C-alpha positions, 0 to 999 in steps of 0.5 A: 476497486480493481485489484492492484495486483491484477492491474499491476501485472497487466499494466507493467507486463512483468511478474511480481517479486516474491516479496513486495516491499511495504513501500511498494504495497502502499504506493502501487494503489496511489500510482494513478494520483487519485486520493486513496484511503487507508481502508482501500489499501487494506481492502487491496491487501485482503482482496489482491494479495492474500493467498496469491503468493508470499507478496506479504509475510502471511503471518501479518494477516493474523492479529496479536490483539494489540490493535483492536483485533485489526490484522497486524499488516495494518500497523505496517501500512500505517508506519510505512505511510508515515515514513513516506509522508516524512520523505515527501513521497505522499501527502495527507489530504482531506479535512482533519488529521484523522481522515486517512486519505493520501495522494502520491507526490511527483517525488513518490511517482519517481520513487515508485518507478525506481523501485518497481521491477 
């Protein structure tokens, strides 16, 4: 898994904004149209964004204990993914509803192009 922070800076040759939107955080790893799991998005946040500026509110790396000890940002990722799915920007793929694997749609690619710096 290549850090999407690094690949984003290289491919676009622009600096990242001081704070990314959750839509950007979730859609950037999906941009190549390959299926991506929530676990991979979480790993990208941990490996690619944590400690590299305030791309995500640093307080979200903690846990309030309400989500089985998972970091608080996992709730934000899941909530954002649900919103993007309802808006037709991503599609849930795989067998069963609990696979946690998603792919960006054409509308999602266009939206990501519009919101990227």
